[in-house]
C-alpha positions, 0 to 999 in steps of 0.5 A: 166533641169535648176533649178529654186525657181519659185513655180509655175515652180515646181509644174508645172514639178511635177504636167506634164500634168495631168489634175486633179492634175492641177484641185486640184491645181485651187481649192486649190487656190480658197479655199485659196484665200477666207480664205483670202479674210474673214480674210483680210476683217474682221481684217480690220474691226477690228474684233476679229473671235468671233465679227464677228461671234457675228454679223452674229449669228454663233460661232468663230470656224465657223470664223476660219474654213472659215478661213482656207485654207483647208477649201472647203465648203464655200458658197453664203449664209455664204459670203453674210452674211459676206459681210453685216456684213462688210457694203460690198457688194459680187461680183462675176465674170467669167473669161473666161479661157486662152485657148480661146475655146468657150464654145458653141462648148461642147453645142449640138445642139437643134436638136439632143437633141429632140426625133427622 
């Protein structure tokens, strides 16, 4: 096996084909991205954590927790409050997975759902 410094390739070797580990990594990536977005937006606005907290009617430890990559409790309500305080809008998107599998394939037909 060839040596590599590519973190993604190393993770792939370690996780193998474990779907649960891959799902955990994907969730951790999302948490990191949300925390980074909050941090970037706050610092770009030139605000401290305390100042942002005041604008959204909260306290500094809440902002620190939201900016922590390990935090898993981000809510749309809180993200909307932060966006509004920073005079921005929040945008969410659904992006297809790479598998190419149609979501309709896993939905049972209507006839099967009705009682016989």
